[in-house]
C-alpha positions as CSV (number, residue, x, y, z in Angstrom):
1,M,-19.2,20.9,-19.5
2,I,-22.5,23.1,-18.5
3,I,-21.3,22.8,-14.5
4,Q,-18.3,23.5,-12.8
5,P,-16.6,20.3,-10.8
6,A,-16.4,20.7,-7.0
7,N,-14.0,22.6,-5.8
8,R,-12.5,19.2,-3.8
9,T,-11.5,18.0,-6.7
10,K,-9.0,20.7,-8.1
11,G,-6.2,19.9,-5.8
12,V,-6.4,16.0,-6.8
13,S,-4.9,14.9,-10.4
14,E,-5.5,12.1,-12.0
15,Y,-3.6,8.9,-10.3
16,Y,0.2,8.7,-12.2
17,F,-0.5,5.2,-12.7
18,S,-3.5,5.8,-14.5
19,R,-1.9,8.2,-17.1
20,K,1.1,5.8,-17.4
21,L,-0.7,2.8,-18.2
22,R,-2.4,4.7,-21.1
23,E,0.9,5.7,-22.3
24,I,2.3,1.9,-22.2
25,E,-1.0,0.6,-23.8
26,A,-0.1,3.0,-26.5
27,M,3.1,1.8,-27.0
28,N,2.2,-1.8,-26.9
29,R,-0.1,-1.2,-30.2
30,T,3.1,0.4,-32.1
31,G,6.0,-2.3,-31.2
32,E,7.4,-4.8,-28.7
33,K,5.1,-5.3,-25.7
34,V,6.0,-3.3,-22.7
35,I,7.3,-5.0,-19.7
36,N,5.7,-3.5,-16.7
37,L,7.3,-3.6,-13.4
38,G,5.3,-0.6,-11.9
39,I,2.3,-1.5,-10.0
40,G,1.9,-3.9,-6.7
41,S,-0.9,-6.1,-8.1
42,P,-0.4,-9.7,-7.0
43,D,-0.2,-11.8,-10.1
44,M,-0.7,-15.3,-8.2
45,A,-3.6,-16.8,-7.4
46,P,-5.7,-17.1,-4.0
47,A,-5.7,-20.4,-2.4
48,P,-7.6,-23.3,-4.0
49,K,-10.1,-23.9,-1.3
50,V,-10.5,-20.1,-1.1
51,V,-11.8,-20.1,-4.4
52,R,-14.0,-23.0,-3.7
53,K,-15.6,-21.4,-1.0
54,L,-16.4,-18.5,-3.2
55,V,-18.1,-20.5,-6.0
56,E,-19.9,-22.8,-3.4
57,G,-21.5,-19.5,-2.1
58,A,-22.4,-18.5,-5.0
59,E,-23.9,-21.5,-5.9
60,N,-26.3,-20.9,-3.0
61,P,-29.5,-18.9,-4.0
62,D,-29.9,-17.2,-0.3
63,N,-26.5,-15.8,-0.9
64,H,-27.7,-13.0,-3.1
65,A,-29.6,-10.4,-1.3
66,Y,-28.2,-7.3,0.0
67,Q,-26.1,-7.7,3.4
68,S,-25.2,-5.9,6.5
69,Y,-23.2,-2.6,6.1
70,K,-21.0,-3.9,9.0
71,G,-20.4,-7.4,6.9
72,I,-21.3,-10.9,8.5
73,P,-20.5,-12.4,11.4
74,E,-18.4,-14.7,10.0
75,L,-15.9,-12.4,8.6
76,R,-15.6,-9.9,11.5
77,E,-14.7,-13.2,13.7
78,A,-12.3,-14.5,11.3
79,F,-10.5,-10.9,11.2
80,A,-10.6,-10.9,15.2
81,A,-8.6,-14.4,15.1
82,W,-6.3,-13.5,12.7
83,Y,-5.4,-10.5,14.7
84,R,-5.1,-12.4,18.0
85,K,-2.9,-15.1,16.2
86,Y,-0.8,-13.3,14.4
87,Y,-0.6,-9.6,15.9
88,R,-1.6,-10.6,19.7
89,V,-4.1,-8.2,19.8
90,A,-7.6,-8.8,20.9
91,L,-10.8,-7.0,19.3
92,D,-14.3,-7.2,19.6
93,P,-15.4,-8.5,16.1
94,A,-19.1,-6.8,17.1
95,T,-17.7,-3.0,17.3
96,E,-13.9,-2.8,17.1
97,I,-13.5,-4.5,13.4
98,Q,-14.9,-2.9,10.3
99,P,-14.8,-5.0,6.9
100,L,-14.2,-2.6,3.6
101,A,-13.9,-2.9,0.1
102,G,-10.1,-2.9,0.3
103,S,-8.4,-0.7,2.9
104,K,-8.1,1.9,0.2
105,E,-11.3,2.7,0.8
106,G,-10.8,3.1,4.6
107,I,-8.4,5.9,3.8
108,L,-11.2,8.0,2.3
109,L,-13.9,6.8,4.6
110,L,-11.7,8.1,7.4
111,S,-10.9,11.3,5.9
112,L,-14.6,12.2,5.3
113,A,-15.8,11.1,8.8
114,F,-13.4,13.0,10.9
115,L,-11.7,16.0,8.9
116,N,-13.4,19.2,8.3
117,R,-12.6,21.9,6.3
118,G,-9.2,23.8,7.3
119,D,-7.9,20.4,9.2
120,K,-4.4,19.1,9.0
121,V,-3.2,15.9,8.2
122,L,0.4,14.6,8.7
123,V,1.5,12.5,5.6
124,P,4.7,10.7,5.0
125,N,7.2,12.2,2.1
126,P,7.9,9.6,0.5
127,G,4.3,7.7,0.9
128,Y,1.1,6.4,-0.7
129,P,-0.3,9.3,-2.8
130,T,-3.7,8.5,-1.8
131,Y,-3.1,9.6,1.6
132,S,-2.5,13.1,0.5
133,S,-5.8,13.0,-2.4
134,A,-8.0,11.6,0.5
135,T,-7.1,14.4,2.5
136,L,-7.6,17.0,-0.2
137,L,-11.1,15.7,-1.2
138,A,-12.4,15.7,2.5
139,E,-11.2,19.6,2.0
140,A,-8.3,19.3,4.6
141,E,-4.8,20.1,4.2
142,A,-2.0,17.6,3.7
143,V,1.1,18.4,5.7
144,P,4.3,16.2,4.7
145,F,6.5,15.2,7.4
146,D,9.9,13.7,6.3
147,L,10.9,10.2,5.8
148,K,14.6,9.6,5.2
149,E,17.3,7.0,4.3
150,E,19.4,8.0,6.9
151,N,16.4,7.5,9.6
152,G,15.6,4.2,8.3
153,W,12.6,5.6,6.6
154,K,10.9,6.4,9.8
155,P,9.5,9.5,11.4
156,D,12.1,12.1,13.0
157,F,10.2,12.8,16.2
158,E,12.4,16.0,17.2
159,A,11.4,17.6,13.7
160,L,7.7,16.3,14.3
161,E,7.7,18.3,17.8
162,A,9.5,21.1,16.0
163,M,6.4,21.8,13.8
164,D,3.6,23.7,14.5
165,L,1.1,21.1,14.7
166,T,-2.0,23.3,15.4
167,G,-5.1,22.0,13.6
168,V,-3.4,18.6,13.0
169,K,-6.0,16.1,13.6
170,M,-4.6,13.0,12.1
171,M,-1.5,11.5,10.8
172,W,-0.6,8.7,8.3
173,V,1.9,5.7,8.7
174,N,2.7,2.7,6.6
175,Y,5.5,-0.5,7.9
176,P,6.5,-2.4,6.3
177,N,6.8,0.9,4.0
178,M,5.5,1.6,0.8
179,P,7.4,2.5,-1.3
180,T,10.6,2.0,0.7
181,G,10.3,-1.6,2.3
182,A,11.3,-0.2,5.7
183,R,10.0,-2.0,8.6
184,A,8.7,-1.1,11.8
185,D,9.3,-2.2,15.3
186,K,7.7,-2.0,18.7
187,E,9.7,1.0,19.5
188,L,8.7,3.1,16.5
189,Y,4.9,2.3,17.5
190,K,5.5,3.0,21.1
191,Q,6.7,6.4,19.9
192,L,3.6,7.3,17.5
193,V,1.3,6.3,20.5
194,V,2.8,8.7,23.0
195,F,3.1,11.3,19.9
196,G,-0.8,10.6,19.2
197,L,-1.7,10.9,22.9
198,K,0.1,13.9,23.2
199,H,-1.0,16.1,20.6
200,R,-4.7,14.2,20.2
201,I,-4.0,13.3,16.8
202,L,-5.3,10.0,15.1
203,I,-2.5,8.0,14.1
204,C,-3.5,5.7,11.1
205,N,-1.6,2.5,10.4
206,D,-1.6,1.1,7.1
207,N,-0.6,-2.1,7.5
208,P,-1.2,-4.3,4.5
209,Y,2.4,-5.5,3.9
210,S,3.0,-7.0,7.3
211,F,2.9,-10.8,5.8
212,I,5.4,-10.1,2.7
213,L,9.1,-10.7,3.3
214,N,8.6,-9.8,6.9
215,D,8.6,-12.6,9.4
216,D,7.7,-10.1,12.4
217,H,4.1,-9.4,12.3
218,L,3.5,-6.1,13.9
219,S,0.3,-4.2,14.8
220,I,0.3,-0.7,16.3
221,L,-2.8,-1.7,18.4
222,E,-0.3,-4.0,20.3
223,I,1.1,-1.3,22.0
224,E,-0.6,-0.3,25.6
225,G,-3.0,2.9,24.8
226,A,-3.0,2.7,21.1
227,K,-6.6,2.2,20.9
228,E,-6.8,5.7,22.4
229,C,-5.5,7.5,19.6
230,C,-4.7,4.7,16.8
231,V,-6.3,2.9,14.2
232,E,-5.2,0.3,11.9
233,L,-6.1,-0.4,8.1
234,N,-5.1,-4.2,6.7
235,S,-6.1,-6.2,3.7
236,L,-6.4,-9.3,2.0
237,S,-5.0,-8.0,-1.3
238,K,-1.3,-8.8,-0.9
239,A,-0.9,-11.4,1.6
240,H,-3.7,-13.6,-0.1
241,N,-3.5,-12.8,-3.6
242,M,-7.2,-11.3,-3.5
243,A,-6.3,-7.5,-4.6
244,G,-8.9,-7.6,-7.1
245,W,-11.7,-8.9,-4.9
246,R,-11.4,-5.8,-2.6
247,I,-11.7,-6.8,0.9
248,G,-10.2,-5.0,3.5
249,M,-10.8,-3.9,7.5
250,I,-10.2,-1.2,9.6
251,A,-9.8,-2.0,13.4
252,G,-9.7,0.2,16.2
253,D,-11.8,2.2,19.1
254,K,-15.5,1.3,18.9
255,E,-16.1,4.9,18.1
256,V,-13.8,5.5,15.4
257,V,-15.6,2.5,13.8
258,G,-18.9,3.6,14.5
259,N,-18.2,7.0,13.1
260,L,-16.6,5.4,9.5
261,L,-19.8,3.1,9.9
262,K,-21.8,6.5,9.3
263,V,-20.2,7.4,6.4
264,K,-19.8,3.8,4.9
265,S,-23.4,2.9,5.4
266,N,-24.4,5.8,3.3
267,M,-22.2,5.0,0.2
268,D,-22.8,1.1,-0.2
269,S,-25.0,-1.5,0.4
270,G,-22.9,-4.4,2.0
271,M,-20.5,-6.9,0.3
272,F,-21.3,-9.9,-1.6
273,R,-21.8,-12.8,1.2
274,P,-19.9,-15.3,-1.1
275,M,-16.7,-13.2,-1.1
276,Q,-16.9,-12.6,2.6
277,L,-17.2,-16.4,3.3
278,A,-14.4,-16.7,1.1
279,A,-12.2,-13.8,2.8
280,A,-12.8,-16.1,6.2
281,E,-11.6,-19.1,4.8
282,A,-8.8,-17.2,3.5
283,L,-7.8,-15.5,7.2
284,M,-7.6,-19.2,8.2
285,L,-5.1,-20.3,5.9
286,N,-2.0,-21.9,8.3
287,D,1.4,-20.8,8.2
288,T,2.4,-22.9,5.2
289,W,0.5,-20.5,2.9
290,Y,2.6,-17.8,3.8
291,Q,5.9,-19.6,3.9
292,Q,5.5,-20.7,0.3
293,L,4.3,-17.1,-0.9
294,N,7.6,-15.6,0.7
295,E,9.6,-18.1,-1.2
296,E,8.6,-17.0,-4.3
297,Y,8.8,-13.5,-3.5
298,R,12.2,-14.1,-1.9
299,R,13.2,-15.3,-5.4
300,R,11.6,-12.5,-7.5
301,K,13.4,-9.8,-4.9
302,H,16.8,-11.5,-5.9
303,L,16.0,-10.9,-9.8
304,A,14.7,-7.6,-8.9
305,G,18.1,-6.9,-7.0
306,E,20.0,-7.8,-10.1
307,I,18.2,-5.2,-12.4
308,F,19.1,-2.7,-9.8
309,D,22.9,-3.8,-9.9
310,A,22.7,-3.7,-13.7
311,L,21.5,0.0,-13.3
312,G,24.0,1.0,-10.4
313,A,21.1,1.7,-8.2
314,E,22.0,1.3,-4.2
315,Y,19.4,-1.0,-2.4
316,D,18.6,-2.5,0.7
317,P,18.4,-6.0,0.3
318,D,16.8,-6.9,3.7
319,S,14.0,-4.8,3.1
320,G,9.8,-6.2,3.5
321,G,6.9,-5.8,1.3
322,M,6.3,-6.6,-2.3
323,F,8.3,-3.8,-4.0
324,L,12.4,-3.2,-4.0
325,W,13.4,0.4,-3.6
326,G,16.8,1.9,-5.2
327,K,18.6,5.1,-5.2
328,I,19.6,5.8,-8.7
329,G,23.5,6.3,-9.7
330,S,24.9,9.4,-10.9
331,R,24.4,9.0,-14.9
332,W,20.6,10.1,-14.5
333,E,19.4,13.3,-13.5
334,N,16.8,11.9,-11.4
335,G,14.4,8.6,-10.9
336,E,11.6,10.1,-13.7
337,K,14.7,10.3,-16.0
338,L,15.8,6.9,-15.5
339,S,12.4,5.4,-15.5
340,D,11.4,7.1,-18.9
341,D,14.7,6.2,-20.7
342,L,14.2,2.2,-19.7
343,L,10.5,3.0,-21.2
344,Q,11.6,4.2,-24.4
345,K,15.3,2.2,-24.8
346,A,14.3,-1.0,-23.1
347,R,10.4,-1.1,-23.3
348,V,10.7,-1.8,-19.8
349,F,8.3,0.6,-16.7
350,I,9.8,0.8,-13.5
351,T,8.1,3.4,-11.1
352,P,9.8,6.3,-10.4
353,G,10.2,7.5,-6.7
354,F,8.9,11.0,-7.2
355,I,5.4,10.2,-7.5
356,F,5.4,9.5,-3.7
357,G,6.8,12.8,-2.6
358,S,10.1,15.0,-3.1
359,N,12.1,12.7,-0.6
360,G,11.6,10.2,-3.6
361,E,13.0,12.2,-6.4
362,N,16.2,9.8,-6.7
363,Y,15.1,6.6,-6.5
364,I,12.8,4.3,-8.2
365,R,11.0,1.3,-7.3
366,I,10.6,-2.3,-8.9
367,S,7.4,-4.5,-8.2
368,L,7.8,-7.6,-7.4
369,C,4.3,-8.8,-9.0
370,A,6.0,-10.5,-12.1
371,K,6.8,-13.6,-12.4
372,R,10.6,-14.7,-12.5
373,E,10.7,-15.2,-16.2
374,V,9.6,-11.4,-16.9
375,L,11.6,-10.1,-14.4
376,K,15.0,-12.2,-16.5
377,K,13.2,-10.8,-19.6
378,A,13.1,-7.2,-18.3
379,L,17.1,-7.8,-17.2
380,E,17.9,-9.1,-20.3
381,R,16.4,-5.8,-22.2
382,I,17.9,-3.3,-19.8
383,K,21.1,-4.6,-20.2
384,K,21.0,-4.7,-24.1
385,A,19.8,-1.2,-23.8
386,L,22.8,-0.2,-21.7
387,N,24.9,-1.8,-23.7
388,A,23.8,0.1,-26.9
389,E,24.0,3.2,-25.1
390,Q,27.6,2.4,-24.2
391,L,28.6,1.4,-27.8
392,K,27.0,4.8,-29.1
393,H,28.7,7.1,-26.5
394,G,32.1,5.1,-27.2
395,S,32.7,4.5,-23.4
396,S,31.0,3.0,-20.3
397,C,28.6,4.6,-18.3
């Protein structure tokens, strides 16, 4: 290459799943197809009326022009109504909501809009790797804070207060938590608001899992004073089976939203109007949609639990979100070794917890985005591989 890449890319590596998918694809070419229980990409379809709305919009010749960077009024108003109905939060659709190309886009946009070189960002360990990579791309410093099982995977505020918070400008939190499935409560959100106001830190709450196996829909913006120090990201990817559509949003104080728009408006030219109209339709689905969705996820979660039982992994059967998080037994050195063993010997891929941070080293994660028959087949393969291993060594493990 005749030129060197930007310094901001030096601390960012290729996403783990990108590398692993190449390995799985190579294995698929040489033998029995691997069952992938790794990535949380919903395998079910959006509601039929949502798809029809997209088709109708695409058939209208007036809908193919550039769109407003702010999103169409119908979508912003639908997001506002959704937040009012389920989260008890009043938002001004004109100034306090910004549609996004998925909430993942918002993580980088927030970072570019508010971070300077040398600023610091509190990121959870374990946590979504993009929080750290977006921080590094903005040439800021990611400062991990511990989430531990003994604390219910919630921040230890005494430990946070004991840290050197000089230069900390942002903090990322995410509940129901990915990868652990831990839920938030209002008391946690109150503590976060107090912490953010006290230290003048922008609390960024990533909230895409609040409808998945979670009946208590919470928003940090419901807490008094939250808009002074908090923003929230949300998405249609999980709760509406629209991951590939790339439709999300950010909500918060109009100045925060306005500064994010400064960056966004220089990066794209607006979202396809028919997609926005269909997204607004999705946000108006009634409670039956969410109930049926979660009935299926509950059945899948039970099967994922059977896989963990076979592996001797401990897990919380009451966790939320679209993953099941388990602590490995003594047989394996760590979660990565278990994951690699299953991939090679059972041709089943389960995500090792280390990719989410050092506190996930002895954990594994199963995605519930696989049909029940696939989960059952994975369980059969794993039991067969475990039995073969026991016979090989002449004893149970």
